[in-house]
VOGU-3710 file (C-alpha; in Angstrom, 3 decimals, decimal comma):
1> mqmkvkknat> 62,604/129,022/107,911  64,999/127,594/110,485  66,023/124,811/108,076  66,777/127,387/105,369  68,957/129,391/107,756  70,892/126,248/108,728  71,291/125,277/105,071  72,673/128,707/104,166  74,986/128,756/107,180  76,225/125,266/106,378
11> fllsllsaii> 76,880/126,240/102,760  78,906/129,300/103,735  80,899/127,420/106,376  81,501/124,510/103,969  82,736/126,986/101,350  85,106/128,436/103,942  86,133/124,876/104,824  87,012/124,159/101,194  89,149/127,316/101,097  90,949/126,221/104,271
21> llgglwfnwp> 91,573/122,782/102,762  92,861/124,457/99,617  95,339/126,410/101,721  96,453/123,278/103,540  96,917/121,354/100,305  98,690/124,164/98,462  101,037/125,277/101,235  101,310/121,877/102,962  100,824/123,569/106,335  101,761/120,513/108,449
31> lnfsmdavdh> 105,377/121,088/107,343  105,412/123,836/109,979  103,963/121,704/112,759  104,561/117,996/112,156  107,577/115,697/112,203  105,712/113,369/109,831  105,283/115,956/107,064  107,579/115,972/104,034  107,824/118,210/101,004  108,642/115,654/98,294
41> fddwsqgimi> 106,819/112,542/99,433  106,498/110,935/95,977  108,910/112,321/93,414  108,470/109,167/91,339  104,809/109,753/90,471  105,302/113,504/90,095  108,015/112,749/87,556  105,610/110,612/85,517  103,496/113,622/84,629  106,358/116,096/84,216
51> sdlmyqdnyg> 108,488/113,830/82,027  105,480/113,318/79,738  105,136/117,086/79,277  108,843/117,202/78,530  108,434/114,478/75,918  105,512/116,329/74,325  107,529/119,538/74,010  110,467/117,813/72,335  109,181/114,707/70,550  105,427/115,107/70,126
61> gslfiqiitp> 102,506/113,165/71,564  101,970/109,445/72,100  99,146/107,070/72,984  100,525/106,343/76,446  102,246/108,621/78,933  106,029/108,846/78,397  108,106/108,669/81,559  111,552/108,816/83,069  111,696/107,183/86,495  114,203/107,693/89,344
71> pmlnqlgysd> 115,962/104,364/88,532  116,413/105,609/84,960  117,875/108,855/86,319  120,236/106,822/88,511  121,473/105,035/85,406  122,016/108,426/83,788  124,299/109,434/86,661  121,931/111,281/89,012  122,440/110,181/92,617  119,798/112,584/93,986
81> tigvlenafv> 116,693/112,435/91,778  114,418/114,791/93,768  113,273/117,664/91,574  115,543/116,723/88,648  112,752/116,341/86,094  110,795/119,366/87,276  113,890/121,591/87,199  114,814/120,311/83,752  111,308/120,981/82,400  111,150/124,454/83,939
91> egrsfpqedf> 114,523/125,305/82,392  113,487/123,944/78,983  115,923/121,031/79,034  115,164/117,454/78,024  116,644/113,969/77,753  117,313/111,825/74,676  114,174/110,183/73,330  115,524/106,701/73,978  115,682/107,442/77,719  111,895/107,677/77,892
101> aqyisnicih> 109,623/104,668/78,427  105,900/104,204/77,971  103,819/104,104/81,153  101,266/101,380/80,453  100,000/100,694/83,979  97,169/103,236/83,726  95,311/105,321/81,162  96,113/108,580/82,985  93,464/110,738/81,363  94,634/113,676/83,483
111> ghfyrllnai> 98,024/113,428/81,772  96,314/114,049/78,430  94,508/117,020/79,988  97,900/118,374/81,086  99,155/117,916/77,526  96,198/119,913/76,210  96,888/122,828/78,552  100,570/122,648/77,669  99,702/122,921/73,992  97,187/125,766/74,144
121> lpisnkalit> 98,374/128,028/76,974  100,975/130,671/76,050  102,779/130,498/79,392  106,207/129,422/80,594  106,880/125,880/81,765  107,291/127,118/85,314  103,904/128,855/85,221  102,328/125,741/83,682  103,580/123,484/86,477  102,339/125,967/89,076
131> llkficcvwt> 98,939/126,125/87,373  98,608/122,334/87,159  99,494/121,908/90,828  96,945/124,549/91,778  94,252/122,855/89,673  94,916/119,597/91,530  94,533/121,364/94,879  91,306/123,115/93,841  89,917/119,852/92,443  90,571/118,004/95,714
141> agmlgvilyw> 89,358/120,826/97,977  86,227/121,251/95,857  85,235/117,590/96,042  85,831/117,572/99,790  83,849/120,794/100,145  80,811/119,003/98,691  81,263/116,081/101,110  81,723/118,401/104,099  78,569/120,283/103,101  76,676/116,983/103,222
151> iglntsailp> 78,201/116,223/106,631  77,248/119,679/107,901  73,647/119,354/106,753  73,312/116,070/108,617  75,154/117,097/111,789  76,126/120,640/112,715  76,886/123,624/110,485  80,141/124,344/112,338  81,486/120,787/112,095  82,848/121,068/108,494
161> liisviaava> 84,906/124,075/109,570  86,398/122,219/112,538  87,166/119,154/110,398  88,814/121,208/107,662  91,090/123,043/110,110  92,266/119,753/111,640  92,853/118,170/108,221  94,644/121,198/106,765  96,939/121,801/109,736  97,460/118,483/111,511
171> cpiftmygtn> 97,065/115,716/108,902  100,333/115,499/106,922  99,362/112,321/105,063  96,423/114,251/103,616  98,119/117,518/102,651  101,209/115,868/101,121  99,030/114,724/98,234  97,916/118,253/97,417  100,232/119,314/94,589  101,014/115,858/93,223
181> lywcagnlfl> 100,146/115,853/89,524  99,829/112,072/89,228  97,614/111,326/92,221  95,399/114,377/91,559  93,434/113,318/94,624  90,095/114,925/93,794  89,195/111,940/91,623  89,244/109,721/94,734  86,415/111,774/96,256  84,409/112,309/93,050
191> pmaimtclvr> 82,026/109,297/93,259  81,172/109,968/96,910  80,719/113,700/96,314  78,291/113,098/93,450  76,455/110,459/95,485  75,919/112,950/98,333  74,324/115,343/95,844  72,091/112,587/94,489  70,722/111,306/97,802  70,141/114,857/99,071
201> srkfccdtsk> 68,117/115,906/96,030  64,372/116,301/96,543  63,508/114,569/93,286  65,514/111,481/94,247  63,523/111,028/97,456  60,252/111,240/95,520  61,284/108,866/92,721  59,909/105,371/92,301  62,073/102,421/93,295  62,879/101,733/89,644
211> qickklalta> 63,921/105,335/88,988  66,113/105,360/92,115  67,903/102,200/91,024  68,514/103,593/87,534  70,003/106,796/88,958  72,211/104,888/91,408  73,506/102,563/88,687  74,205/105,439/86,296  75,903/107,538/88,987  78,087/104,619/90,051
221> fvtclvkqlf> 79,000/103,796/86,459  79,898/107,302/85,315  81,758/108,482/88,415  83,725/105,252/88,901  84,537/105,208/85,192  85,966/108,723/85,406  88,002/107,798/88,475  89,477/104,704/86,787  90,409/106,680/83,688  92,870/108,447/86,004
231> yfefvtsvmi> 94,328/105,234/87,463  93,174/101,894/88,872  94,843/102,306/92,269  92,435/102,441/95,230  89,451/101,512/93,057  87,825/99,326/95,738  88,252/102,079/98,325  86,551/104,635/96,103  83,679/102,279/95,280  82,992/101,547/98,951
241> amtvplvywl> 83,334/105,241/99,818  80,666/105,969/97,231  78,162/103,861/99,212  78,658/105,828/102,458  76,020/108,524/101,648  73,719/105,781/100,389  73,978/103,881/103,689  73,247/107,104/105,566  70,193/107,806/103,407  68,791/104,272/103,708
251> iaerkklidw> 68,989/104,388/107,516  67,849/107,993/107,916  64,825/107,324/105,705  64,110/104,031/107,491  64,058/102,064/104,264  63,028/98,417/104,156  65,385/95,504/103,545  64,147/95,129/99,966  65,119/98,758/99,320  68,632/98,041/100,630
261> vrcfgatiag> 68,947/95,066/98,306  67,730/96,997/95,268  69,822/100,105/95,927  73,022/98,227/96,631  72,400/95,865/93,743  72,045/98,789/91,327  75,093/100,605/92,742  77,293/97,515/92,628  76,146/96,741/89,090  77,096/100,245/87,947
271> avasfvttfa> 80,487/100,090/89,678  81,321/96,655/88,236  80,243/97,791/84,769  82,579/100,785/85,051  85,494/98,499/85,951  84,796/96,188/83,010  84,475/99,168/80,648  87,700/100,808/81,805  89,533/97,489/81,692  88,323/96,975/78,112
281> iklllliiqf> 89,398/100,493/77,078  92,873/99,990/78,470  93,204/96,544/76,895  92,144/97,987/73,536  94,776/100,734/73,793  97,435/98,144/74,609  96,372/96,002/71,636  96,571/99,025/69,321  100,053/99,857/70,605  101,620/96,405/71,103
291> gwqdaiafty> 99,375/93,722/69,604  97,042/91,395/71,470  99,648/88,937/72,804  101,798/91,593/74,468  98,667/93,423/75,605  97,432/90,371/77,506  100,916/89,740/78,933  101,237/93,347/80,155  97,741/93,238/81,669  98,439/90,037/83,583
301> qnleerilgt> 101,790/91,370/84,782  100,053/94,469/86,139  97,484/92,437/88,029  100,116/90,036/89,326  102,378/92,755/90,720  99,574/94,747/92,371  97,008/92,147/93,418  98,306/88,576/93,262  101,958/89,080/94,091  104,778/87,551/92,080
311> tdttdaslle> 107,670/85,354/93,211  109,036/84,939/89,710  111,130/88,109/89,788  114,549/89,454/90,682  113,047/92,655/92,078  113,576/92,373/95,837  110,655/94,655/96,745  108,179/92,734/94,570  109,392/89,414/95,932  109,102/90,653/99,501
321> sanasytlvl> 105,624/92,072/98,867  104,383/88,710/97,611  105,638/86,927/100,727  104,640/89,575/103,281  101,804/88,698/105,633  98,493/90,534/105,664  98,960/91,090/109,388  102,223/92,962/108,809  100,734/95,188/106,111  97,646/96,014/108,176
331> kwmmnkpcis> 99,839/96,770/111,203  101,873/99,224/109,115  98,804/100,974/107,800  97,015/101,079/111,168  100,031/102,824/112,690  100,014/105,597/110,089  99,590/109,021/111,724  96,147/110,527/111,347  96,880/113,634/113,407  100,486/114,746/113,849
341> igsiritmlq> 101,213/118,124/115,360  104,123/118,888/117,654  104,524/116,029/120,129  100,948/114,841/119,514  100,683/111,808/117,250  97,370/109,998/116,893  97,387/106,912/114,684  94,644/105,540/112,475  94,150/102,657/114,913  93,570/105,145/117,723
351> iigactvciv> 90,998/107,001/115,605  89,191/103,703/115,008  89,323/103,123/118,767  87,901/106,599/119,427  85,007/105,910/117,048  84,339/102,602/118,783  84,293/104,329/122,184  81,912/106,985/120,820  79,486/104,429/119,438  79,493/102,148/122,491
361> gylllsllcr> 79,550/105,076/124,927  76,635/106,863/123,269  74,537/103,691/123,173  75,211/103,028/126,858  74,468/106,650/127,770  71,230/106,433/125,805  70,162/103,334/127,727  70,963/105,004/131,046  69,055/108,148/130,135  66,065/106,305/128,736
371> rylekgfmid> 64,679/105,249/132,097  64,621/108,858/133,327  62,784/110,416/130,383  59,019/110,622/130,480  58,040/108,946/127,221  61,046/106,724/126,796  64,034/107,500/124,686  64,703/106,672/121,053  68,235/106,839/119,699  68,546/109,761/117,295
381> nswlalasat> 68,115/108,316/113,816  70,509/110,776/112,180  73,224/109,805/114,667  72,571/106,112/114,020  72,861/106,745/110,277  76,125/108,646/110,756  77,581/105,932/113,009  76,635/103,201/110,524  78,052/105,158/107,585  81,301/105,678/109,494
391> visvfaplsw> 81,585/101,950/110,191  81,122/101,259/106,477  83,728/103,894/105,588  86,504/102,110/107,497  86,210/99,215/105,057  87,103/101,514/102,150  90,838/101,739/102,957  90,974/98,245/104,454  89,610/96,742/101,238  92,595/98,027/99,271
401> fvlakphtfv> 95,139/97,048/101,913  93,839/93,477/101,804  92,930/93,068/98,131  96,066/94,823/96,877  98,427/93,700/99,630  101,516/93,584/97,335  100,842/97,124/96,105  100,263/98,375/99,655  103,497/96,761/100,850  105,624/98,388/98,140
411> hevhcgfvwf> 103,807/101,744/98,203  102,780/102,009/101,853  103,709/105,715/101,932  101,248/106,507/99,146  98,516/104,174/100,370  98,208/105,991/103,696  96,133/108,649/101,964  93,320/106,148/101,389  92,404/106,446/105,079  90,993/109,859/104,176
421> cpfvfmafal> 88,715/108,396/101,496  86,575/109,064/103,450  87,065/107,322/106,828  89,018/110,057/108,643  86,509/112,756/107,664  83,614/110,521/108,695  85,381/109,675/111,959  85,889/113,352/112,799  82,210/113,974/112,029  81,085/111,050/114,199
431> igdtlkqaas> 83,256/112,082/117,151  82,065/115,691/116,933  78,394/114,786/116,546  78,536/112,202/119,336  79,962/114,759/121,743  77,166/117,145/120,786  74,481/114,472/121,166  75,908/113,256/124,488  75,974/116,812/125,850  72,349/117,248/124,788
441> livtrirk> 71,353/114,017/126,574  73,110/115,044/129,760  71,553/118,522/129,737  68,115/116,988/129,189  68,675/114,623/132,107  69,778/117,463/134,435  66,750/119,585/133,533  64,397/116,733/134,357
//
């Protein structure tokens, strides 16, 4: 009965948390409190989606997204490119067809969804843009609501509410993504959200080892495939984030080493298969559009610019990104603000430090308390699972910063968001739960 009450309370508070996150994403609340918050943080990517809708209205559809970038607008005589494309679309204006270029870096399945809504909804362009932005916010808040519900069930029912308030009000890097039509951030949380549902299901816990592996592989394949159909950016981060609930489950259920090997083997196999499948789909689309020689050349160029780095270019930013050190890039990203409100500015590195203090401090406190308790003291298994999952989660953003160092260097403003997928949320949960557990230990010690 008590478990049912907690489950219901956690659900209601997680639902409220999702609504709070929706408000933070839609209104970008940190603009009122933080010096780090900006309104138009990535007009380039926003323009990708809007220019494609503009192209559809005036010239019909196409296999790939049609774009006009800020450099193109500069060539057309616009010195200030912020909001130019959105204002033009809202007012029903367009540009000559030859000014558009095909965006071949990603499949952008969400762009085709936007096209569909544009074609079937009898609403003005202004209302359409508002609707699409709101859908992106709901999508992101919904996925995070599922993850916060999982956190609440494994910690405290009130914790999701506390985390959501902090994120919505004091985390500008998070809320700035809210209404961006390109990043459509919910897809970054999709694999982890679905994985939390899987490992929490009663049937999953009762399945045979073979059935569990099949479900993990299928979940990893489908969810990672969907994410990559949006775009390839941050793919390693999302794949690692997906394993966070799995790590928690394996530790909480005290699974054997062989179970770890099987579960991770199945999950990795599904994730790799999704990457190969998406890569093949994109390559096929490029071959259809440009022929196989150009398709291979475009594919290699994409990988070179984002992953390998290229020195054979006149683009100063690409050249600099290839030569930049990993230490410099990691230093930039570690100094990104996690919490920024008024004069308070807490960086990602400081959050990592706080988690480290919590883990070491709790373990030391446990050892000190153990000698005073009658039957010895065992570290709470749910806390150990949460701490381990949080440690794993920090590798999600770091994997992208290292693997895609050139991309991170050029797009360091955008890449800051990856800290929230899901490390920051896990860190907040760990800090909150550790404080609760430590208080409980101290109270127990005093009573004895």
